[in-house]
Every structure is written in structure tokens, then in C-alpha cells.
mmCIF file of the N, C-alpha and C atoms, coordinates in Angstrom:
data_MODEL
# 
_entry.id   MODEL 
# 
loop_
_atom_site.group_PDB 
_atom_site.id 
_atom_site.type_symbol 
_atom_site.label_atom_id 
_atom_site.label_alt_id 
_atom_site.label_comp_id 
_atom_site.label_asym_id 
_atom_site.label_entity_id 
_atom_site.label_seq_id 
_atom_site.pdbx_PDB_ins_code 
_atom_site.Cartn_x 
_atom_site.Cartn_y 
_atom_site.Cartn_z 
_atom_site.occupancy 
_atom_site.B_iso_or_equiv 
_atom_site.pdbx_formal_charge 
_atom_site.auth_seq_id 
_atom_site.auth_comp_id 
_atom_site.auth_asym_id 
_atom_site.auth_atom_id 
_atom_site.pdbx_PDB_model_num 
ATOM 1   N N  . UNK A 1 1  ? 6.825   51.694 -41.625  1.00 0.00 ? 1  UNK A N  1 
ATOM 2   C CA . UNK A 1 1  ? 7.705   50.733 -41.074  1.00 0.00 ? 1  UNK A CA 1 
ATOM 3   C C  . UNK A 1 1  ? 9.268   50.720 -41.146  1.00 0.00 ? 1  UNK A C  1 
ATOM 4   N N  . UNK A 1 2  ? 9.998   50.216 -40.201  1.00 0.00 ? 2  UNK A N  1 
ATOM 5   C CA . UNK A 1 2  ? 11.445  50.304 -40.048  1.00 0.00 ? 2  UNK A CA 1 
ATOM 6   C C  . UNK A 1 2  ? 11.670  48.940 -39.947  1.00 0.00 ? 2  UNK A C  1 
ATOM 7   N N  . UNK A 1 3  ? 12.975  48.720 -40.614  1.00 0.00 ? 3  UNK A N  1 
ATOM 8   C CA . UNK A 1 3  ? 13.801  47.634 -40.315  1.00 0.00 ? 3  UNK A CA 1 
ATOM 9   C C  . UNK A 1 3  ? 14.648  47.697 -39.069  1.00 0.00 ? 3  UNK A C  1 
ATOM 10  N N  . UNK A 1 4  ? 15.584  46.799 -38.736  1.00 0.00 ? 4  UNK A N  1 
ATOM 11  C CA . UNK A 1 4  ? 16.336  47.181 -37.780  1.00 0.00 ? 4  UNK A CA 1 
ATOM 12  C C  . UNK A 1 4  ? 17.641  48.170 -37.767  1.00 0.00 ? 4  UNK A C  1 
ATOM 13  N N  . UNK A 1 5  ? 17.888  48.419 -39.319  1.00 0.00 ? 5  UNK A N  1 
ATOM 14  C CA . UNK A 1 5  ? 18.859  49.640 -39.198  1.00 0.00 ? 5  UNK A CA 1 
ATOM 15  C C  . UNK A 1 5  ? 18.017  50.916 -39.355  1.00 0.00 ? 5  UNK A C  1 
ATOM 16  N N  . UNK A 1 6  ? 16.867  51.141 -39.149  1.00 0.00 ? 6  UNK A N  1 
ATOM 17  C CA . UNK A 1 6  ? 15.846  52.527 -39.359  1.00 0.00 ? 6  UNK A CA 1 
ATOM 18  C C  . UNK A 1 6  ? 15.715  52.910 -40.184  1.00 0.00 ? 6  UNK A C  1 
ATOM 19  N N  . UNK A 1 7  ? 15.537  52.323 -41.151  1.00 0.00 ? 7  UNK A N  1 
ATOM 20  C CA . UNK A 1 7  ? 15.143  52.556 -42.747  1.00 0.00 ? 7  UNK A CA 1 
ATOM 21  C C  . UNK A 1 7  ? 13.873  52.247 -42.971  1.00 0.00 ? 7  UNK A C  1 
ATOM 22  N N  . UNK A 1 8  ? 13.038  53.087 -43.387  1.00 0.00 ? 8  UNK A N  1 
ATOM 23  C CA . UNK A 1 8  ? 11.853  52.851 -43.791  1.00 0.00 ? 8  UNK A CA 1 
ATOM 24  C C  . UNK A 1 8  ? 12.077  51.565 -45.250  1.00 0.00 ? 8  UNK A C  1 
ATOM 25  N N  . UNK A 1 9  ? 11.074  50.713 -44.896  1.00 0.00 ? 9  UNK A N  1 
ATOM 26  C CA . UNK A 1 9  ? 10.533  49.713 -46.115  1.00 0.00 ? 9  UNK A CA 1 
ATOM 27  C C  . UNK A 1 9  ? 9.099   49.712 -46.579  1.00 0.00 ? 9  UNK A C  1 
ATOM 28  N N  . UNK A 1 10 ? 8.904   49.028 -47.859  1.00 0.00 ? 10 UNK A N  1 
ATOM 29  C CA . UNK A 1 10 ? 7.537   49.179 -48.487  1.00 0.00 ? 10 UNK A CA 1 
ATOM 30  C C  . UNK A 1 10 ? 7.089   47.983 -48.452  1.00 0.00 ? 10 UNK A C  1 
ATOM 31  N N  . UNK A 1 11 ? 5.671   47.459 -47.816  1.00 0.00 ? 11 UNK A N  1 
ATOM 32  C CA . UNK A 1 11 ? 4.807   46.293 -47.614  1.00 0.00 ? 11 UNK A CA 1 
ATOM 33  C C  . UNK A 1 11 ? 4.541   45.745 -49.011  1.00 0.00 ? 11 UNK A C  1 
ATOM 34  N N  . UNK A 1 12 ? 4.506   44.783 -49.296  1.00 0.00 ? 12 UNK A N  1 
ATOM 35  C CA . UNK A 1 12 ? 4.405   44.313 -50.745  1.00 0.00 ? 12 UNK A CA 1 
ATOM 36  C C  . UNK A 1 12 ? 2.655   44.011 -50.599  1.00 0.00 ? 12 UNK A C  1 
ATOM 37  N N  . UNK A 1 13 ? 1.915   43.706 -50.092  1.00 0.00 ? 13 UNK A N  1 
ATOM 38  C CA . UNK A 1 13 ? 0.363   44.059 -50.070  1.00 0.00 ? 13 UNK A CA 1 
ATOM 39  C C  . UNK A 1 13 ? 0.153   45.405 -50.005  1.00 0.00 ? 13 UNK A C  1 
ATOM 40  N N  . UNK A 1 14 ? 0.632   46.276 -49.547  1.00 0.00 ? 14 UNK A N  1 
ATOM 41  C CA . UNK A 1 14 ? 0.336   47.663 -49.399  1.00 0.00 ? 14 UNK A CA 1 
ATOM 42  C C  . UNK A 1 14 ? 0.456   48.344 -50.727  1.00 0.00 ? 14 UNK A C  1 
ATOM 43  N N  . UNK A 1 15 ? 1.997   47.678 -51.297  1.00 0.00 ? 15 UNK A N  1 
ATOM 44  C CA . UNK A 1 15 ? 2.080   48.380 -52.891  1.00 0.00 ? 15 UNK A CA 1 
ATOM 45  C C  . UNK A 1 15 ? 0.916   48.136 -53.879  1.00 0.00 ? 15 UNK A C  1 
ATOM 46  N N  . UNK A 1 16 ? 0.441   46.720 -53.346  1.00 0.00 ? 16 UNK A N  1 
ATOM 47  C CA . UNK A 1 16 ? -0.570  45.984 -54.615  1.00 0.00 ? 16 UNK A CA 1 
ATOM 48  C C  . UNK A 1 16 ? -1.629  46.538 -54.260  1.00 0.00 ? 16 UNK A C  1 
ATOM 49  N N  . UNK A 1 17 ? -2.220  47.138 -52.966  1.00 0.00 ? 17 UNK A N  1 
ATOM 50  C CA . UNK A 1 17 ? -3.183  47.735 -52.911  1.00 0.00 ? 17 UNK A CA 1 
ATOM 51  C C  . UNK A 1 17 ? -3.241  49.132 -53.459  1.00 0.00 ? 17 UNK A C  1 
ATOM 52  N N  . UNK A 1 18 ? -2.201  49.691 -53.230  1.00 0.00 ? 18 UNK A N  1 
ATOM 53  C CA . UNK A 1 18 ? -2.011  51.151 -54.023  1.00 0.00 ? 18 UNK A CA 1 
ATOM 54  C C  . UNK A 1 18 ? -2.090  51.284 -55.447  1.00 0.00 ? 18 UNK A C  1 
ATOM 55  N N  . UNK A 1 19 ? -1.320  50.524 -56.026  1.00 0.00 ? 19 UNK A N  1 
ATOM 56  C CA . UNK A 1 19 ? -1.269  49.990 -57.268  1.00 0.00 ? 19 UNK A CA 1 
ATOM 57  C C  . UNK A 1 19 ? -2.787  49.847 -57.748  1.00 0.00 ? 19 UNK A C  1 
ATOM 58  N N  . UNK A 1 20 ? -3.671  48.812 -57.243  1.00 0.00 ? 20 UNK A N  1 
ATOM 59  C CA . UNK A 1 20 ? -4.811  48.499 -57.416  1.00 0.00 ? 20 UNK A CA 1 
ATOM 60  C C  . UNK A 1 20 ? -5.809  49.588 -57.289  1.00 0.00 ? 20 UNK A C  1 
ATOM 61  N N  . UNK A 1 21 ? -5.514  50.146 -56.653  1.00 0.00 ? 21 UNK A N  1 
ATOM 62  C CA . UNK A 1 21 ? -6.459  51.674 -56.061  1.00 0.00 ? 21 UNK A CA 1 
ATOM 63  C C  . UNK A 1 21 ? -6.227  52.663 -57.531  1.00 0.00 ? 21 UNK A C  1 
ATOM 64  N N  . UNK A 1 22 ? -4.890  52.644 -57.996  1.00 0.00 ? 22 UNK A N  1 
ATOM 65  C CA . UNK A 1 22 ? -4.943  53.777 -59.020  1.00 0.00 ? 22 UNK A CA 1 
ATOM 66  C C  . UNK A 1 22 ? -5.281  53.409 -60.497  1.00 0.00 ? 22 UNK A C  1 
ATOM 67  N N  . UNK A 1 23 ? -5.181  51.716 -60.500  1.00 0.00 ? 23 UNK A N  1 
ATOM 68  C CA . UNK A 1 23 ? -5.456  51.563 -61.740  1.00 0.00 ? 23 UNK A CA 1 
ATOM 69  C C  . UNK A 1 23 ? -7.210  51.593 -61.617  1.00 0.00 ? 23 UNK A C  1 
ATOM 70  N N  . UNK A 1 24 ? -7.748  51.354 -60.521  1.00 0.00 ? 24 UNK A N  1 
ATOM 71  C CA . UNK A 1 24 ? -9.257  51.662 -60.470  1.00 0.00 ? 24 UNK A CA 1 
ATOM 72  C C  . UNK A 1 24 ? -9.625  52.921 -60.752  1.00 0.00 ? 24 UNK A C  1 
ATOM 73  N N  . UNK A 1 25 ? -8.630  53.917 -60.009  1.00 0.00 ? 25 UNK A N  1 
ATOM 74  C CA . UNK A 1 25 ? -9.382  55.648 -60.449  1.00 0.00 ? 25 UNK A CA 1 
ATOM 75  C C  . UNK A 1 25 ? -8.972  55.667 -62.030  1.00 0.00 ? 25 UNK A C  1 
ATOM 76  N N  . UNK A 1 26 ? -7.733  55.290 -62.481  1.00 0.00 ? 26 UNK A N  1 
ATOM 77  C CA . UNK A 1 26 ? -7.462  55.684 -63.766  1.00 0.00 ? 26 UNK A CA 1 
ATOM 78  C C  . UNK A 1 26 ? -8.485  54.914 -64.743  1.00 0.00 ? 26 UNK A C  1 
ATOM 79  N N  . UNK A 1 27 ? -9.268  53.925 -64.556  1.00 0.00 ? 27 UNK A N  1 
ATOM 80  C CA . UNK A 1 27 ? -10.319 53.083 -65.259  1.00 0.00 ? 27 UNK A CA 1 
ATOM 81  C C  . UNK A 1 27 ? -11.597 54.040 -64.946  1.00 0.00 ? 27 UNK A C  1 
ATOM 82  N N  . UNK A 1 28 ? -12.051 54.446 -63.614  1.00 0.00 ? 28 UNK A N  1 
ATOM 83  C CA . UNK A 1 28 ? -12.672 55.418 -63.550  1.00 0.00 ? 28 UNK A CA 1 
ATOM 84  C C  . UNK A 1 28 ? -12.923 56.468 -64.246  1.00 0.00 ? 28 UNK A C  1 
ATOM 85  N N  . UNK A 1 29 ? -11.769 57.121 -64.442  1.00 0.00 ? 29 UNK A N  1 
ATOM 86  C CA . UNK A 1 29 ? -11.499 58.528 -64.961  1.00 0.00 ? 29 UNK A CA 1 
ATOM 87  C C  . UNK A 1 29 ? -11.724 58.335 -66.345  1.00 0.00 ? 29 UNK A C  1 
ATOM 88  N N  . UNK A 1 30 ? -11.663 57.255 -67.070  1.00 0.00 ? 30 UNK A N  1 
ATOM 89  C CA . UNK A 1 30 ? -10.970 56.768 -68.427  1.00 0.00 ? 30 UNK A CA 1 
ATOM 90  C C  . UNK A 1 30 ? -12.777 56.556 -68.516  1.00 0.00 ? 30 UNK A C  1 
ATOM 91  N N  . UNK A 1 31 ? -13.771 55.986 -67.775  1.00 0.00 ? 31 UNK A N  1 
ATOM 92  C CA . UNK A 1 31 ? -15.176 55.667 -68.103  1.00 0.00 ? 31 UNK A CA 1 
ATOM 93  C C  . UNK A 1 31 ? -15.772 56.984 -68.256  1.00 0.00 ? 31 UNK A C  1 
ATOM 94  N N  . UNK A 1 32 ? -15.363 58.160 -67.549  1.00 0.00 ? 32 UNK A N  1 
ATOM 95  C CA . UNK A 1 32 ? -16.059 59.337 -67.117  1.00 0.00 ? 32 UNK A CA 1 
ATOM 96  C C  . UNK A 1 32 ? -15.796 59.841 -68.242  1.00 0.00 ? 32 UNK A C  1 
ATOM 97  N N  . UNK A 1 33 ? -14.509 59.902 -68.879  1.00 0.00 ? 33 UNK A N  1 
ATOM 98  C CA . UNK A 1 33 ? -14.363 60.734 -70.213  1.00 0.00 ? 33 UNK A CA 1 
ATOM 99  C C  . UNK A 1 33 ? -15.206 60.069 -71.133  1.00 0.00 ? 33 UNK A C  1 
ATOM 100 N N  . UNK A 1 34 ? -15.249 58.738 -71.274  1.00 0.00 ? 34 UNK A N  1 
ATOM 101 C CA . UNK A 1 34 ? -16.198 58.361 -72.300  1.00 0.00 ? 34 UNK A CA 1 
ATOM 102 C C  . UNK A 1 34 ? -17.591 58.890 -72.307  1.00 0.00 ? 34 UNK A C  1 
ATOM 103 N N  . UNK A 1 35 ? -18.203 58.935 -71.417  1.00 0.00 ? 35 UNK A N  1 
ATOM 104 C CA . UNK A 1 35 ? -19.311 59.073 -70.920  1.00 0.00 ? 35 UNK A CA 1 
ATOM 105 C C  . UNK A 1 35 ? -19.618 60.771 -71.156  1.00 0.00 ? 35 UNK A C  1 
ATOM 106 N N  . UNK A 1 36 ? -18.627 61.480 -70.928  1.00 0.00 ? 36 UNK A N  1 
ATOM 107 C CA . UNK A 1 36 ? -18.798 62.962 -71.380  1.00 0.00 ? 36 UNK A CA 1 
ATOM 108 C C  . UNK A 1 36 ? -18.552 63.023 -73.000  1.00 0.00 ? 36 UNK A C  1 
ATOM 109 N N  . UNK A 1 37 ? -18.162 62.541 -73.370  1.00 0.00 ? 37 UNK A N  1 
ATOM 110 C CA . UNK A 1 37 ? -17.999 62.357 -75.175  1.00 0.00 ? 37 UNK A CA 1 
ATOM 111 C C  . UNK A 1 37 ? -19.494 61.886 -75.254  1.00 0.00 ? 37 UNK A C  1 
ATOM 112 N N  . UNK A 1 38 ? -19.731 60.749 -75.061  1.00 0.00 ? 38 UNK A N  1 
ATOM 113 C CA . UNK A 1 38 ? -21.328 60.298 -75.233  1.00 0.00 ? 38 UNK A CA 1 
ATOM 114 C C  . UNK A 1 38 ? -22.371 61.095 -75.176  1.00 0.00 ? 38 UNK A C  1 
ATOM 115 N N  . UNK A 1 39 ? -21.981 61.941 -73.797  1.00 0.00 ? 39 UNK A N  1 
ATOM 116 C CA . UNK A 1 39 ? -22.954 63.029 -73.558  1.00 0.00 ? 39 UNK A CA 1 
ATOM 117 C C  . UNK A 1 39 ? -23.149 63.989 -74.473  1.00 0.00 ? 39 UNK A C  1 
ATOM 118 N N  . UNK A 1 40 ? -22.188 64.395 -74.999  1.00 0.00 ? 40 UNK A N  1 
ATOM 119 C CA . UNK A 1 40 ? -21.961 65.770 -76.219  1.00 0.00 ? 40 UNK A CA 1 
ATOM 120 C C  . UNK A 1 40 ? -22.359 65.260 -77.438  1.00 0.00 ? 40 UNK A C  1 
ATOM 121 N N  . UNK A 1 41 ? -22.117 64.065 -77.936  1.00 0.00 ? 41 UNK A N  1 
ATOM 122 C CA . UNK A 1 41 ? -22.881 63.371 -78.956  1.00 0.00 ? 41 UNK A CA 1 
ATOM 123 C C  . UNK A 1 41 ? -24.357 63.157 -79.063  1.00 0.00 ? 41 UNK A C  1 
ATOM 124 N N  . UNK A 1 42 ? -24.674 62.810 -78.011  1.00 0.00 ? 42 UNK A N  1 
ATOM 125 C CA . UNK A 1 42 ? -26.212 62.807 -77.582  1.00 0.00 ? 42 UNK A CA 1 
ATOM 126 C C  . UNK A 1 42 ? -26.800 64.248 -77.931  1.00 0.00 ? 42 UNK A C  1 
ATOM 127 N N  . UNK A 1 43 ? -25.902 65.357 -77.590  1.00 0.00 ? 43 UNK A N  1 
ATOM 128 C CA . UNK A 1 43 ? -26.685 66.491 -77.447  1.00 0.00 ? 43 UNK A CA 1 
ATOM 129 C C  . UNK A 1 43 ? -26.522 67.284 -78.992  1.00 0.00 ? 43 UNK A C  1 
ATOM 130 N N  . UNK A 1 44 ? -25.758 66.552 -79.822  1.00 0.00 ? 44 UNK A N  1 
ATOM 131 C CA . UNK A 1 44 ? -25.779 67.136 -81.150  1.00 0.00 ? 44 UNK A CA 1 
ATOM 132 C C  . UNK A 1 44 ? -26.783 66.250 -81.670  1.00 0.00 ? 44 UNK A C  1 
ATOM 133 N N  . UNK A 1 45 ? -26.966 65.049 -81.464  1.00 0.00 ? 45 UNK A N  1 
ATOM 134 C CA . UNK A 1 45 ? -27.441 64.343 -82.178  1.00 0.00 ? 45 UNK A CA 1 
ATOM 135 C C  . UNK A 1 45 ? -29.180 64.701 -81.918  1.00 0.00 ? 45 UNK A C  1 
ATOM 136 N N  . UNK A 1 46 ? -29.280 65.011 -80.660  1.00 0.00 ? 46 UNK A N  1 
ATOM 137 C CA . UNK A 1 46 ? -30.675 65.714 -80.490  1.00 0.00 ? 46 UNK A CA 1 
ATOM 138 C C  . UNK A 1 46 ? -30.800 66.964 -80.991  1.00 0.00 ? 46 UNK A C  1 
ATOM 139 N N  . UNK A 1 47 ? -29.921 67.607 -81.447  1.00 0.00 ? 47 UNK A N  1 
ATOM 140 C CA . UNK A 1 47 ? -30.107 69.001 -82.164  1.00 0.00 ? 47 UNK A CA 1 
ATOM 141 C C  . UNK A 1 47 ? -30.390 68.824 -83.441  1.00 0.00 ? 47 UNK A C  1 
ATOM 142 N N  . UNK A 1 48 ? -29.685 67.635 -83.991  1.00 0.00 ? 48 UNK A N  1 
ATOM 143 C CA . UNK A 1 48 ? -30.107 67.272 -85.484  1.00 0.00 ? 48 UNK A CA 1 
ATOM 144 C C  . UNK A 1 48 ? -31.769 66.919 -85.610  1.00 0.00 ? 48 UNK A C  1 
ATOM 145 N N  . UNK A 1 49 ? -32.071 65.658 -84.608  1.00 0.00 ? 49 UNK A N  1 
ATOM 146 C CA . UNK A 1 49 ? -33.401 65.500 -84.442  1.00 0.00 ? 49 UNK A CA 1 
ATOM 147 C C  . UNK A 1 49 ? -34.216 66.512 -84.843  1.00 0.00 ? 49 UNK A C  1 
ATOM 148 N N  . UNK A 1 50 ? -34.003 67.582 -83.504  1.00 0.00 ? 50 UNK A N  1 
ATOM 149 C CA . UNK A 1 50 ? -35.133 68.720 -83.718  1.00 0.00 ? 50 UNK A CA 1 
ATOM 150 C C  . UNK A 1 50 ? -35.072 69.548 -84.731  1.00 0.00 ? 50 UNK A C  1 
ATOM 151 N N  . UNK A 1 51 ? -33.853 69.549 -85.558  1.00 0.00 ? 51 UNK A N  1 
ATOM 152 C CA . UNK A 1 51 ? -33.833 70.159 -86.867  1.00 0.00 ? 51 UNK A CA 1 
ATOM 153 C C  . UNK A 1 51 ? -34.687 69.340 -87.950  1.00 0.00 ? 51 UNK A C  1 
ATOM 154 N N  . UNK A 1 52 ? -34.584 68.266 -87.856  1.00 0.00 ? 52 UNK A N  1 
ATOM 155 C CA . UNK A 1 52 ? -35.385 67.252 -88.697  1.00 0.00 ? 52 UNK A CA 1 
ATOM 156 C C  . UNK A 1 52 ? -36.818 67.749 -88.593  1.00 0.00 ? 52 UNK A C  1 
ATOM 157 N N  . UNK A 1 53 ? -37.423 67.483 -86.833  1.00 0.00 ? 53 UNK A N  1 
ATOM 158 C CA . UNK A 1 53 ? -38.821 67.685 -86.770  1.00 0.00 ? 53 UNK A CA 1 
ATOM 159 C C  . UNK A 1 53 ? -39.359 68.820 -87.186  1.00 0.00 ? 53 UNK A C  1 
ATOM 160 N N  . UNK A 1 54 ? -38.493 70.139 -86.776  1.00 0.00 ? 54 UNK A N  1 
ATOM 161 C CA . UNK A 1 54 ? -38.779 71.105 -87.670  1.00 0.00 ? 54 UNK A CA 1 
ATOM 162 C C  . UNK A 1 54 ? -38.887 71.613 -88.794  1.00 0.00 ? 54 UNK A C  1 
ATOM 163 N N  . UNK A 1 55 ? -38.146 70.905 -89.474  1.00 0.00 ? 55 UNK A N  1 
ATOM 164 C CA . UNK A 1 55 ? -38.138 70.685 -90.970  1.00 0.00 ? 55 UNK A CA 1 
ATOM 165 C C  . UNK A 1 55 ? -39.144 70.558 -91.662  1.00 0.00 ? 55 UNK A C  1 
ATOM 166 N N  . UNK A 1 56 ? -39.783 69.044 -91.194  1.00 0.00 ? 56 UNK A N  1 
ATOM 167 C CA . UNK A 1 56 ? -41.109 68.514 -91.433  1.00 0.00 ? 56 UNK A CA 1 
ATOM 168 C C  . UNK A 1 56 ? -42.001 68.874 -91.221  1.00 0.00 ? 56 UNK A C  1 
ATOM 169 N N  . UNK A 1 57 ? -42.289 69.772 -89.951  1.00 0.00 ? 57 UNK A N  1 
ATOM 170 C CA . UNK A 1 57 ? -43.498 70.461 -89.651  1.00 0.00 ? 57 UNK A CA 1 
ATOM 171 C C  . UNK A 1 57 ? -43.412 71.741 -90.608  1.00 0.00 ? 57 UNK A C  1 
ATOM 172 N N  . UNK A 1 58 ? -42.234 72.185 -90.711  1.00 0.00 ? 58 UNK A N  1 
ATOM 173 C CA . UNK A 1 58 ? -42.362 73.607 -91.865  1.00 0.00 ? 58 UNK A CA 1 
ATOM 174 C C  . UNK A 1 58 ? -43.023 72.892 -93.106  1.00 0.00 ? 58 UNK A C  1 
ATOM 175 N N  . UNK A 1 59 ? -42.441 72.002 -93.423  1.00 0.00 ? 59 UNK A N  1 
ATOM 176 C CA . UNK A 1 59 ? -43.142 71.406 -95.145  1.00 0.00 ? 59 UNK A CA 1 
ATOM 177 C C  . UNK A 1 59 ? -44.430 71.095 -94.960  1.00 0.00 ? 59 UNK A C  1 
ATOM 178 N N  . UNK A 1 60 ? -44.910 70.618 -93.947  1.00 0.00 ? 60 UNK A N  1 
ATOM 179 C CA . UNK A 1 60 ? -46.397 70.225 -93.491  1.00 0.00 ? 60 UNK A CA 1 
ATOM 180 C C  . UNK A 1 60 ? -47.418 71.806 -93.631  1.00 0.00 ? 60 UNK A C  1 
ATOM 181 N N  . UNK A 1 61 ? -46.662 72.630 -93.258  1.00 0.00 ? 61 UNK A N  1 
ATOM 182 C CA . UNK A 1 61 ? -47.355 73.993 -92.799  1.00 0.00 ? 61 UNK A CA 1 
ATOM 183 C C  . UNK A 1 61 ? -47.560 74.627 -94.351  1.00 0.00 ? 61 UNK A C  1 
ATOM 184 N N  . UNK A 1 62 ? -46.162 74.593 -94.925  1.00 0.00 ? 62 UNK A N  1 
ATOM 185 C CA . UNK A 1 62 ? -46.088 75.171 -96.205  1.00 0.00 ? 62 UNK A CA 1 
ATOM 186 C C  . UNK A 1 62 ? -47.088 74.733 -97.200  1.00 0.00 ? 62 UNK A C  1 
ATOM 187 N N  . UNK A 1 63 ? -47.141 73.341 -97.383  1.00 0.00 ? 63 UNK A N  1 
ATOM 188 C CA . UNK A 1 63 ? -48.061 72.388 -97.904  1.00 0.00 ? 63 UNK A CA 1 
ATOM 189 C C  . UNK A 1 63 ? -49.674 72.606 -98.161  1.00 0.00 ? 63 UNK A C  1 
ATOM 190 N N  . UNK A 1 64 ? -49.842 72.968 -96.652  1.00 0.00 ? 64 UNK A N  1 
ATOM 191 C CA . UNK A 1 64 ? -51.243 73.337 -95.900  1.00 0.00 ? 64 UNK A CA 1 
ATOM 192 C C  . UNK A 1 64 ? -51.629 75.105 -96.397  1.00 0.00 ? 64 UNK A C  1 
ATOM 193 N N  . UNK A 1 65 ? -50.522 75.660 -96.495  1.00 0.00 ? 65 UNK A N  1 
ATOM 194 C CA . UNK A 1 65 ? -50.698 77.046 -96.690  1.00 0.00 ? 65 UNK A CA 1 
ATOM 195 C C  . UNK A 1 65 ? -50.859 77.175 -98.321  1.00 0.00 ? 65 UNK A C  1 
ATOM 196 N N  . UNK A 1 66 ? -50.284 76.247 -99.029  1.00 0.00 ? 66 UNK A N  1 
ATOM 197 C CA . UNK A 1 66 ? -50.422 76.141 -100.454 1.00 0.00 ? 66 UNK A CA 1 
ATOM 198 C C  . UNK A 1 66 ? -52.019 75.963 -101.062 1.00 0.00 ? 66 UNK A C  1 
ATOM 199 N N  . UNK A 1 67 ? -52.282 74.599 -100.202 1.00 0.00 ? 67 UNK A N  1 
ATOM 200 C CA . UNK A 1 67 ? -53.796 74.326 -100.266 1.00 0.00 ? 67 UNK A CA 1 
ATOM 201 C C  . UNK A 1 67 ? -54.855 75.346 -99.950  1.00 0.00 ? 67 UNK A C  1 
ATOM 202 N N  . UNK A 1 68 ? -54.388 76.074 -99.071  1.00 0.00 ? 68 UNK A N  1 
ATOM 203 C CA . UNK A 1 68 ? -55.626 77.286 -98.730  1.00 0.00 ? 68 UNK A CA 1 
ATOM 204 C C  . UNK A 1 68 ? -55.219 78.256 -99.885  1.00 0.00 ? 68 UNK A C  1 
ATOM 205 N N  . UNK A 1 69 ? -54.275 78.688 -100.626 1.00 0.00 ? 69 UNK A N  1 
ATOM 206 C CA . UNK A 1 69 ? -54.093 79.841 -101.571 1.00 0.00 ? 69 UNK A CA 1 
ATOM 207 C C  . UNK A 1 69 ? -54.798 79.156 -102.563 1.00 0.00 ? 69 UNK A C  1 
ATOM 208 N N  . UNK A 1 70 ? -54.516 77.854 -102.920 1.00 0.00 ? 70 UNK A N  1 
ATOM 209 C CA . UNK A 1 70 ? -54.974 77.607 -104.140 1.00 0.00 ? 70 UNK A CA 1 
ATOM 210 C C  . UNK A 1 70 ? -56.740 76.963 -104.054 1.00 0.00 ? 70 UNK A C  1 
ATOM 211 N N  . UNK A 1 71 ? -56.913 76.666 -102.774 1.00 0.00 ? 71 UNK A N  1 
ATOM 212 C CA . UNK A 1 71 ? -58.590 76.717 -102.630 1.00 0.00 ? 71 UNK A CA 1 
ATOM 213 C C  . UNK A 1 71 ? -59.425 78.182 -102.446 1.00 0.00 ? 71 UNK A C  1 
ATOM 214 N N  . UNK A 1 72 ? -58.610 79.306 -102.008 1.00 0.00 ? 72 UNK A N  1 
ATOM 215 C CA . UNK A 1 72 ? -59.374 80.529 -102.053 1.00 0.00 ? 72 UNK A CA 1 
ATOM 216 C C  . UNK A 1 72 ? -58.728 81.358 -103.006 1.00 0.00 ? 72 UNK A C  1 
ATOM 217 N N  . UNK A 1 73 ? -59.389 81.708 -104.466 1.00 0.00 ? 73 UNK A N  1 
ATOM 218 C CA . UNK A 1 73 ? -58.826 82.758 -105.287 1.00 0.00 ? 73 UNK A CA 1 
ATOM 219 C C  . UNK A 1 73 ? -58.961 84.173 -104.853 1.00 0.00 ? 73 UNK A C  1 
# 
């Protein structure tokens, strides 16, 4: 838009809307970064959980093998 002198001016409601859109975009970007961090942490936790499961299964199998070796001389 231009005033009587031919110079453009900014409309206040338009500036508010742009500021709100920028703020919303920044908030969504922050949320996406947090979600990405949470996903990485969940992957790490899942790996640790599987290591624990495999460890428990390994101990159970080792005890079963020991029992079989003790039973069969």
C-alpha cells in the first residue's frame, strides 16, 4: 500500500499476523526438535531393553545347559 506521498507503509494487523505466523512456526520447529530427541532416546532405550532380554535368555540357557551337563555324566 502507499500513502499520499507514494511511500509504502505496513499495516499493523498484517504485521501482527506475520508475527503470529513466525511464532507458530518457531514453536512447531521446537516441538519437532523435541520429538526428534525423544525418538533418539527411545531408540537407545529399546536397544538397552533388548540387551537385557538377551542377557536374561542367555543366563536361562546357560543354567539349562549346566543342568543337562550335571544330569548326564
